[in-house]
SEVEX-805715 format. One record per residue: x, y, z of N, C-alpha, C in turn; residue in one letter. Coordinates in Angstrom, 3 decimals. Layout:
// residues N
{atom {X Y Z} {X Y Z} {X Y Z} a}
...
// end
This chain:
// residues 211
{atom {-283.165 65.920 17.263} {-282.643 65.320 16.029} {-281.131 65.495 15.972} m}
{atom {-280.435 64.436 15.595} {-278.981 64.472 15.490} {-278.557 64.297 14.038} a}
{atom {-277.358 64.739 13.753} {-276.775 64.554 12.424} {-275.836 63.353 12.479} s}
{atom {-276.181 62.302 11.742} {-275.414 61.059 11.777} {-274.688 60.851 10.462} l}
{atom {-273.407 60.533 10.545} {-272.613 60.149 9.383} {-272.359 58.656 9.510} l}
{atom {-272.882 57.872 8.576} {-272.806 56.412 8.673} {-271.921 55.878 7.560} i}
{atom {-270.788 55.305 7.937} {-269.828 54.752 6.981} {-270.091 53.258 6.871} i}
{atom {-270.341 52.790 5.658} {-270.700 51.391 5.478} {-272.189 51.185 5.655} g}
{atom {-272.960 52.189 5.306} {-274.401 52.132 5.511} {-275.159 51.300 4.513} g}
{atom {-274.460 50.662 3.580} {-275.141 49.785 2.619} {-275.042 48.316 3.017} t}
{atom {-274.259 48.013 4.056} {-274.134 46.634 4.529} {-275.315 46.239 5.399} g}
{atom {-275.259 45.047 5.960} {-276.392 44.523 6.726} {-276.698 45.393 7.951} y}
{atom {-275.732 45.547 8.839} {-275.965 46.346 10.042} {-276.189 47.810 9.674} a}
{atom {-275.341 48.330 8.801} {-275.421 49.742 8.441} {-276.743 50.131 7.818} g}
{atom {-277.255 49.305 6.917} {-278.512 49.648 6.238} {-279.683 49.652 7.208} s}
{atom {-279.675 48.743 8.180} {-280.732 48.747 9.191} {-280.636 49.992 10.077} h}
{atom {-279.418 50.385 10.419} {-279.238 51.575 11.249} {-279.690 52.820 10.491} i}
{atom {-279.359 52.899 9.208} {-279.795 54.020 8.380} {-281.314 54.122 8.393} v}
{atom {-281.998 53.017 8.133} {-283.466 53.011 8.088} {-284.072 53.431 9.418} s}
{atom {-283.524 52.912 10.510} {-284.044 53.237 11.836} {-283.829 54.709 12.157} e}
{atom {-282.642 55.226 11.849} {-282.336 56.625 12.149} {-283.227 57.572 11.360} a}
{atom {-283.431 57.273 10.074} {-284.297 58.108 9.241} {-285.729 58.084 9.768} v}
{atom {-286.190 56.916 10.198} {-287.566 56.799 10.691} {-287.796 57.639 11.941} s}
{atom {-286.720 57.957 12.661} {-286.840 58.769 13.873} {-286.590 60.255 13.606} r}
{atom {-286.358 60.594 12.355} {-286.195 61.992 12.008} {-284.783 62.523 12.089} g}
{atom {-283.788 61.629 12.241} {-282.406 62.084 12.267} {-281.942 62.501 10.869} h}
{atom {-280.984 63.381 10.837} {-280.356 63.782 9.579} {-279.245 62.773 9.291} e}
{atom {-279.373 62.025 8.208} {-278.465 60.916 7.936} {-277.695 61.134 6.648} v}
{atom {-276.370 60.997 6.744} {-275.492 60.997 5.568} {-274.814 59.644 5.508} t}
{atom {-274.914 58.991 4.384} {-274.347 57.654 4.195} {-273.113 57.757 3.306} l}
{atom {-272.023 57.160 3.771} {-270.781 57.139 2.996} {-270.471 55.704 2.607} v}
{atom {-270.300 55.462 1.317} {-269.941 54.132 0.828} {-269.059 54.289 -0.404} s}
{atom {-268.388 53.214 -0.769} {-267.494 53.291 -1.924} {-268.258 53.614 -3.206} r}
{atom {-269.446 53.040 -3.305} {-270.288 53.274 -4.475} {-271.697 53.595 -4.009} n}
{atom {-272.359 54.482 -4.719} {-273.731 54.806 -4.359} {-274.633 53.610 -4.657} e}
{atom {-275.545 53.292 -3.750} {-276.445 52.150 -3.984} {-277.421 52.434 -5.114} p}
{atom {-277.884 51.384 -5.760} {-278.847 51.538 -6.847} {-280.178 52.058 -6.322} a}
{atom {-280.572 51.580 -5.147} {-281.818 52.034 -4.534} {-281.478 52.960 -3.363} e}
{atom {-282.054 54.142 -3.386} {-281.767 55.136 -2.362} {-282.990 55.370 -1.482} k}
{atom {-282.714 55.649 -0.224} {-283.760 55.873 0.755} {-284.038 57.370 0.867} l}
{atom {-285.294 57.731 0.817} {-285.659 59.139 0.933} {-285.235 59.684 2.292} e}
{atom {-284.660 60.860 2.288} {-284.224 61.477 3.530} {-282.771 61.239 3.859} g}
{atom {-282.060 60.503 2.999} {-280.644 60.202 3.222} {-279.798 60.950 2.197} v}
{atom {-278.714 61.559 2.659} {-277.735 62.180 1.763} {-276.642 61.153 1.488} t}
{atom {-276.307 60.956 0.232} {-275.327 59.929 -0.148} {-274.017 60.578 -0.591} y}
{atom {-272.906 60.044 -0.047} {-271.568 60.475 -0.443} {-270.727 59.236 -0.720} r}
{atom {-269.763 59.370 -1.595} {-268.857 58.254 -1.859} {-267.517 58.516 -1.162} t}
{atom {-266.890 57.432 -0.725} {-265.606 57.544 -0.062} {-265.156 56.181 0.429} g}
{atom {-263.869 56.062 0.702} {-263.267 54.813 1.160} {-262.483 55.114 2.434} d}
{atom {-262.992 54.651 3.563} {-262.353 54.943 4.845} {-260.929 54.433 4.914} l}
{atom {-260.624 53.351 4.197} {-259.262 52.817 4.233} {-258.282 53.713 3.475} t}
{atom {-258.819 54.666 2.727} {-257.972 55.595 1.984} {-257.975 56.992 2.601} q}
{atom {-259.112 57.398 3.150} {-259.221 58.756 3.688} {-260.394 58.854 4.662} q}
{atom {-260.157 59.550 5.770} {-261.233 59.811 6.723} {-262.170 60.845 6.108} v}
{atom {-263.467 60.592 6.097} {-264.385 61.557 5.501} {-264.486 62.832 6.328} p}
{atom {-264.978 63.876 5.712} {-265.196 65.148 6.387} {-266.276 64.959 7.449} d}
{atom {-265.956 65.292 8.687} {-266.897 65.104 9.791} {-267.639 66.384 10.150} l}
{atom {-267.404 67.437 9.403} {-268.028 68.728 9.711} {-269.541 68.604 9.733} a}
{atom {-270.147 69.094 10.796} {-271.598 69.084 10.913} {-272.177 67.828 11.526} g}
{atom {-271.362 66.804 11.716} {-271.862 65.550 12.284} {-271.846 65.591 13.809} a}
{atom {-272.841 65.006 14.415} {-272.867 64.823 15.865} {-272.312 63.452 16.240} d}
{atom {-272.584 62.472 15.367} {-272.157 61.089 15.612} {-271.668 60.503 14.296} v}
{atom {-270.551 59.780 14.333} {-270.101 59.021 13.165} {-270.157 57.542 13.521} v}
{atom {-270.800 56.765 12.660} {-270.971 55.331 12.876} {-270.213 54.577 11.800} i}
{atom {-269.316 53.698 12.203} {-268.558 52.886 11.255} {-269.092 51.461 11.315} a}
{atom {-269.625 50.988 10.191} {-270.236 49.654 10.143} {-269.640 48.834 9.010} a}
{atom {-268.325 48.831 8.946} {-267.622 48.084 7.903} {-267.186 46.718 8.424} l}
{atom {-267.022 45.770 7.513} {-266.540 44.436 7.867} {-265.113 44.252 7.338} s}
{atom {-264.243 43.620 8.125} {-262.862 43.397 7.686} {-262.759 42.223 6.725} p}
{atom {-263.450 42.343 5.614} {-263.459 41.286 4.603} {-263.069 41.881 3.261} r}
{atom {-262.716 41.017 2.320} {-262.354 41.488 0.985} {-261.218 42.475 1.038} g}
{atom {-261.364 43.588 0.343} {-260.295 44.591 0.300} {-260.116 45.308 1.633} s}
{atom {-261.097 45.178 2.542} {-260.967 45.801 3.863} {-260.110 44.972 4.819} n}
{atom {-259.909 43.698 4.509} {-259.178 42.818 5.417} {-257.775 43.350 5.682} e}
{atom {-257.449 43.491 6.941} {-256.135 43.979 7.333} {-255.983 45.488 7.273} g}
{atom {-257.010 46.195 6.785} {-256.907 47.650 6.620} {-257.788 48.421 7.590} a}
{atom {-258.720 47.750 8.237} {-259.681 48.477 9.071} {-259.099 48.967 10.385} l}
{atom {-258.141 48.245 10.938} {-257.609 48.667 12.242} {-257.020 50.073 12.148} r}
{atom {-256.201 50.314 11.162} {-255.603 51.646 10.992} {-256.669 52.665 10.618} a}
{atom {-257.601 52.265 9.763} {-258.650 53.182 9.319} {-259.535 53.614 10.488} a}
{atom {-259.935 52.668 11.325} {-260.757 53.001 12.483} {-259.974 53.843 13.486} y}
{atom {-258.685 53.566 13.609} {-257.856 54.370 14.501} {-257.812 55.821 14.059} g}
{atom {-257.648 56.037 12.762} {-257.624 57.403 12.223} {-258.972 58.081 12.397} s}
{atom {-260.045 57.326 12.172} {-261.389 57.883 12.320} {-261.666 58.253 13.771} l}
{atom {-261.259 57.401 14.698} {-261.480 57.682 16.122} {-260.755 58.953 16.546} a}
{atom {-259.524 59.134 16.070} {-258.767 60.348 16.403} {-259.418 61.588 15.805} k}
{atom {-259.838 61.478 14.550} {-260.488 62.616 13.887} {-261.790 62.976 14.594} a}
{atom {-262.538 61.958 15.014} {-263.796 62.206 15.715} {-263.543 62.897 17.054} a}
{atom {-262.504 62.465 17.770} {-262.170 63.076 19.052} {-261.806 64.546 18.878} a}
{atom {-261.013 64.842 17.863} {-260.605 66.224 17.600} {-261.816 67.087 17.246} v}
{atom {-262.741 66.517 16.474} {-263.919 67.262 16.012} {-265.037 67.316 17.053} a}
{atom {-264.879 66.556 18.145} {-265.929 66.513 19.155} {-267.147 65.733 18.702} g}
{atom {-266.916 64.723 17.861} {-267.979 63.889 17.313} {-267.946 62.529 18.013} v}
{atom {-269.085 62.048 18.427} {-269.123 60.732 19.079} {-268.891 59.642 18.038} r}
{atom {-268.063 58.660 18.376} {-267.698 57.588 17.458} {-268.359 56.291 17.895} f}
{atom {-269.108 55.683 16.984} {-269.765 54.399 17.242} {-269.208 53.367 16.267} v}
{atom {-268.545 52.356 16.779} {-267.982 51.292 15.947} {-268.835 50.039 16.094} a}
{atom {-269.324 49.518 14.984} {-270.091 48.273 15.021} {-269.114 47.110 14.902} i}
{atom {-268.994 46.361 15.977} {-268.032 45.266 16.017} {-268.705 43.915 15.861} g}
{atom {-268.125 42.908 16.523} {-268.639 41.556 16.380} {-268.852 40.874 17.724} g}
{atom {-269.536 39.762 17.687} {-269.821 38.970 18.887} {-268.550 38.440 19.526} f}
{atom {-267.557 38.112 18.719} {-266.359 37.439 19.228} {-265.523 38.302 20.163} s}
{atom {-265.807 39.609 20.212} {-265.083 40.486 21.134} {-265.716 40.498 22.523} s}
{atom {-266.786 39.739 22.705} {-267.424 39.636 24.014} {-266.778 38.540 24.853} l}
{atom {-267.102 38.524 26.131} {-266.624 37.496 27.050} {-267.781 36.553 27.395} r}
{atom {-267.519 35.269 27.602} {-268.589 34.351 28.005} {-269.050 34.593 29.435} p}
{atom {-268.184 35.183 30.245} {-268.505 35.477 31.637} {-267.594 36.604 32.116} a}
{atom {-267.985 37.261 33.182} {-267.195 38.360 33.729} {-265.785 37.884 34.064} e}
{atom {-264.783 38.594 33.556} {-263.393 38.259 33.845} {-262.794 37.185 32.963} g}
{atom {-263.616 36.509 32.173} {-263.108 35.467 31.270} {-262.500 36.100 30.033} a}
{atom {-261.594 35.397 29.346} {-261.043 35.941 28.095} {-262.160 36.149 27.075} p}
{atom {-261.979 37.118 26.206} {-262.935 37.303 25.118} {-262.885 36.061 24.224} r}
{atom {-263.988 35.784 23.529} {-264.043 34.589 22.688} {-262.865 34.553 21.714} f}
{atom {-262.544 35.697 21.136} {-261.422 35.765 20.189} {-260.111 35.413 20.865} t}
{atom {-259.891 35.951 22.054} {-258.637 35.738 22.778} {-258.493 34.293 23.246} e}
{atom {-259.623 33.628 23.438} {-259.595 32.238 23.905} {-259.514 31.247 22.753} a}
{atom {-259.461 31.758 21.519} {-259.375 30.889 20.356} {-260.657 30.139 20.057} g}
{atom {-261.798 30.717 20.469} {-263.074 30.034 20.289} {-263.824 30.527 19.046} e}
{atom {-263.082 30.888 18.023} {-263.693 31.378 16.784} {-263.324 30.420 15.659} v}
{atom {-264.288 29.975 14.850} {-263.970 29.092 13.721} {-262.896 29.702 12.830} p}
{atom {-262.044 28.865 12.276} {-260.894 29.325 11.504} {-261.271 30.271 10.372} a}
{atom {-262.421 30.016 9.741} {-262.799 30.844 8.593} {-263.196 32.268 8.994} e}
{atom {-263.470 32.482 10.280} {-263.837 33.822 10.753} {-262.776 34.433 11.652} f}
{atom {-261.696 33.715 11.892} {-260.705 34.146 12.877} {-260.038 35.464 12.515} a}
{atom {-259.655 35.651 11.259} {-258.934 36.866 10.865} {-259.771 38.109 11.120} a}
{atom {-261.034 38.096 10.696} {-261.870 39.278 10.890} {-262.205 39.482 12.364} e}
{atom {-262.367 38.390 13.107} {-262.635 38.520 14.539} {-261.454 39.146 15.260} a}
{atom {-260.249 38.729 14.922} {-259.051 39.288 15.554} {-258.878 40.758 15.191} h}
{atom {-259.213 41.118 13.953} {-259.056 42.522 13.552} {-260.038 43.424 14.305} e}
{atom {-261.296 42.990 14.404} {-262.265 43.795 15.143} {-261.904 43.864 16.623} m}
{atom {-261.392 42.767 17.166} {-260.993 42.771 18.575} {-259.805 43.701 18.806} n}
{atom {-258.911 43.787 17.813} {-257.775 44.698 17.916} {-258.249 46.146 17.906} a}
{atom {-259.297 46.431 17.124} {-259.860 47.781 17.099} {-260.400 48.155 18.472} i}
{atom {-261.116 47.216 19.095} {-261.606 47.450 20.453} {-260.445 47.676 21.408} l}
{atom {-259.417 46.853 21.306} {-258.251 47.007 22.176} {-257.588 48.364 22.016} g}
{atom {-257.503 48.843 20.788} {-256.895 50.157 20.546} {-257.724 51.267 21.190} d}
{atom {-259.036 51.172 21.090} {-259.901 52.179 21.702} {-259.754 52.161 23.220} l}
{atom {-259.727 50.982 23.800} {-259.597 50.866 25.250} {-258.261 51.413 25.747} l}
{atom {-257.220 51.268 24.926} {-255.875 51.679 25.341} {-255.561 53.133 25.017} a}
{atom {-256.394 53.775 24.209} {-256.086 55.116 23.734} {-256.318 56.191 24.790} s}
{atom {-255.366 57.120 24.861} {-255.533 58.293 25.719} {-256.078 59.473 24.926} d}
{atom {-256.194 59.300 23.612} {-256.611 60.395 22.743} {-258.058 60.283 22.293} e}
{atom {-258.699 59.132 22.530} {-260.066 58.933 22.066} {-261.028 59.833 22.828} a}
{atom {-262.023 60.332 22.132} {-263.058 61.131 22.765} {-264.185 60.230 23.225} g}
{atom {-265.425 60.608 22.928} {-266.554 59.756 23.270} {-266.691 58.660 22.210} e}
{atom {-266.705 57.402 22.654} {-266.820 56.297 21.708} {-267.545 55.124 22.347} w}
{atom {-268.163 54.323 21.502} {-268.792 53.085 21.954} {-268.569 52.019 20.886} v}
{atom {-268.165 50.842 21.339} {-267.946 49.691 20.462} {-269.120 48.755 20.689} f}
{atom {-269.912 48.527 19.650} {-271.161 47.774 19.788} {-270.995 46.346 19.263} v}
{atom {-271.324 45.384 20.094} {-271.271 43.974 19.689} {-272.682 43.405 19.607} s}
{atom {-273.037 42.798 18.476} {-274.341 42.149 18.360} {-274.299 40.751 18.974} p}
{atom {-275.423 40.066 18.908} {-275.508 38.686 19.377} {-274.768 37.753 18.424} a}
{atom {-274.618 36.504 18.829} {-273.926 35.520 17.985} {-274.699 35.275 16.691} a}
{atom {-276.019 35.139 16.808} {-276.859 34.929 15.630} {-277.356 36.284 15.148} e}
{atom {-276.609 36.854 14.216} {-276.908 38.185 13.693} {-276.327 38.276 12.291} f}
{atom {-277.133 38.689 11.341} {-276.628 38.820 9.980} {-277.697 38.498 8.957} g}
{atom {-277.343 38.691 7.691} {-278.296 38.477 6.602} {-278.788 37.040 6.534} a}
{atom {-277.986 36.094 7.048} {-278.389 34.683 7.006} {-279.428 34.346 8.072} h}
{atom {-279.560 35.235 9.095} {-280.573 35.044 10.146} {-281.231 36.401 10.427} v}
{atom {-281.956 36.957 9.446} {-282.462 38.324 9.580} {-283.441 38.529 10.723} p}
{atom {-284.268 37.536 10.992} {-285.228 37.666 12.079} {-286.279 38.727 11.802} g}
{atom {-287.070 39.031 12.821} {-288.132 40.020 12.721} {-287.965 41.056 13.833} e}
{atom {-288.604 42.209 13.638} {-288.550 43.238 14.675} {-289.538 42.881 15.775} k}
{atom {-289.003 42.574 16.960} {-289.833 42.194 18.101} {-290.099 43.376 19.029} l}
{atom {-289.295 44.416 18.881} {-289.520 45.613 19.679} {-288.938 45.562 21.080} g}
{atom {-288.025 44.650 21.315} {-287.374 44.583 22.623} {-285.984 43.976 22.463} h}
{atom {-285.159 44.168 23.471} {-283.805 43.598 23.495} {-283.260 43.753 24.909} y}
{atom {-282.188 43.031 25.195} {-281.485 43.200 26.466} {-280.105 43.806 26.189} r}
{atom {-279.577 44.454 27.202} {-278.298 45.148 27.075} {-277.280 44.595 28.064} t}
{atom {-276.046 44.442 27.586} {-274.933 44.063 28.444} {-273.740 44.920 28.016} s}
{atom {-272.589 44.620 28.553} {-271.389 45.353 28.141} {-270.390 44.365 27.554} h}
{atom {-269.459 43.854 28.336} {-268.458 42.931 27.796} {-268.924 41.476 27.774} e}
{atom {-269.958 41.155 28.500} {-270.392 39.766 28.642} {-271.535 39.461 27.674} v}
{atom {-271.408 38.355 26.949} {-272.412 37.963 25.966} {-273.746 37.627 26.634} a}
{atom {-274.822 37.899 25.908} {-276.173 37.636 26.396} {-276.715 36.369 25.738} i}
{atom {-277.222 35.459 26.550} {-277.854 34.237 26.057} {-279.238 34.116 26.697} f}
{atom {-280.161 33.480 25.968} {-281.476 33.248 26.550} {-281.475 31.937 27.327} d}
{atom {-282.649 31.535 27.815} {-282.749 30.340 28.655} {-282.366 29.074 27.908} a}
{atom {-282.446 29.110 26.589} {-282.082 27.947 25.775} {-280.623 27.972 25.340} d}
{atom {-279.881 28.976 25.797} {-278.480 29.087 25.427} {-278.253 29.738 24.075} g}
{atom {-279.272 30.405 23.545} {-279.162 31.068 22.244} {-278.853 32.547 22.427} t}
{atom {-277.963 33.047 21.604} {-277.657 34.477 21.571} {-278.030 34.979 20.193} s}
{atom {-279.092 35.785 20.113} {-279.591 36.214 18.809} {-280.230 37.590 18.897} a}
{atom {-280.272 38.268 17.748} {-281.021 39.517 17.620} {-281.230 39.787 16.135} i}
{atom {-282.376 40.333 15.795} {-282.652 40.657 14.393} {-281.948 41.954 14.001} s}
{atom {-281.803 42.150 12.709} {-281.183 43.377 12.231} {-281.964 44.601 12.648} g}
{atom {-283.299 44.517 12.606} {-284.140 45.651 12.955} {-284.036 46.011 14.430} a}
{atom {-284.046 45.011 15.307} {-283.953 45.300 16.737} {-282.549 45.750 17.132} d}
{atom {-281.536 45.209 16.466} {-280.174 45.674 16.723} {-280.058 47.149 16.352} f}
{atom {-280.599 47.523 15.201} {-280.549 48.919 14.775} {-281.283 49.817 15.757} a}
{atom {-282.442 49.362 16.237} {-283.193 50.148 17.214} {-282.367 50.355 18.483} a}
{atom {-281.651 49.310 18.910} {-280.813 49.412 20.107} {-279.674 50.404 19.897} a}
{atom {-279.052 50.358 18.721} {-277.951 51.277 18.426} {-278.446 52.717 18.420} v}
{atom {-279.573 52.955 17.774} {-280.089 54.325 17.707} {-280.603 54.778 19.076} v}
{atom {-281.110 53.853 19.884} {-281.469 54.194 21.264} {-280.238 54.707 22.019} d}
{atom {-279.108 54.031 21.819} {-277.873 54.451 22.496} {-277.405 55.806 21.989} e}
{atom {-277.664 56.099 20.732} {-277.323 57.413 20.179} {-278.257 58.483 20.739} i}
{atom {-279.552 58.160 20.796} {-280.529 59.130 21.289} {-280.354 59.423 22.776} d}
{atom {-280.070 58.365 23.537} {-279.903 58.504 24.995} {-278.646 57.758 25.409} t}
{atom {-277.483 58.384 25.288} {-276.219 57.701 25.567} {-276.124 57.201 27.010} p}
{atom {-275.621 55.980 27.139} {-275.383 55.417 28.462} {-273.891 55.285 28.758} t}
{atom {-273.064 55.441 27.720} {-271.616 55.320 27.871} {-270.911 56.508 27.218} l}
{atom {-269.863 56.975 27.862} {-268.982 57.948 27.209} {-267.857 57.231 26.480} k}
{atom {-267.419 56.122 27.040} {-266.411 55.269 26.423} {-266.671 53.839 26.881} q}
{atom {-266.657 52.881 25.953} {-266.782 51.499 26.367} {-267.503 50.620 25.357} g}
{atom {-267.645 49.369 25.745} {-268.293 48.365 24.900} {-269.712 48.118 25.379} q}
{atom {-270.601 47.897 24.431} {-271.984 47.577 24.756} {-272.457 46.484 23.823} i}
{atom {-273.362 45.647 24.282} {-273.854 44.555 23.440} {-275.362 44.429 23.593} s}
{atom {-275.992 43.921 22.534} {-277.445 43.796 22.509} {-277.843 42.407 22.025} f}
{atom {-278.823 41.808 22.650} {-279.372 40.515 22.239} {-280.715 40.336 22.923} a}
{atom {-281.456 39.317 22.561} {-282.740 39.042 23.196} {-282.530 38.373 24.552} y}
// end
């Protein structure tokens, strides 16, 4: 059993990860700006704003950041994640950043989707910010153990899907099925993330999950 500190655990990805981690018996602390109206048994709730202050990491084995660069977070997450990554490295805590599909590459050696300008204008700002976070982690000499997780293209509350109990794993290259679809449900994505926490395959790097 590990002690997980999950920042942004009330969002789509975060809430699925919280549920999956609790179901496996992990000790879970959820940090959000406001406590949710409905609370999950077995979860400790704390309030905090990562863009204002890095939370106390004492006692945590892994810190998971699952925030989106939208609303008041827009333009503020890059610095916040940078501070969190440094604090995690100093504390000896593994850092897991939940990123986006646009930071993946269509093929080995090809530019990332964000870098190639292949992101719709309405999502470009958040895609560039998450990609910058990945770039900072890759370039850092101070980062400890970290993993930047990218979901499939079809992932989110608008396409929740069902838990199928399987997934495929890649690193920088996006995963597509035989029909050219890249998708994963929230439940299977969470299972993949917690699998990586339970049995780490990377000390530093990007990983992606899809069917």
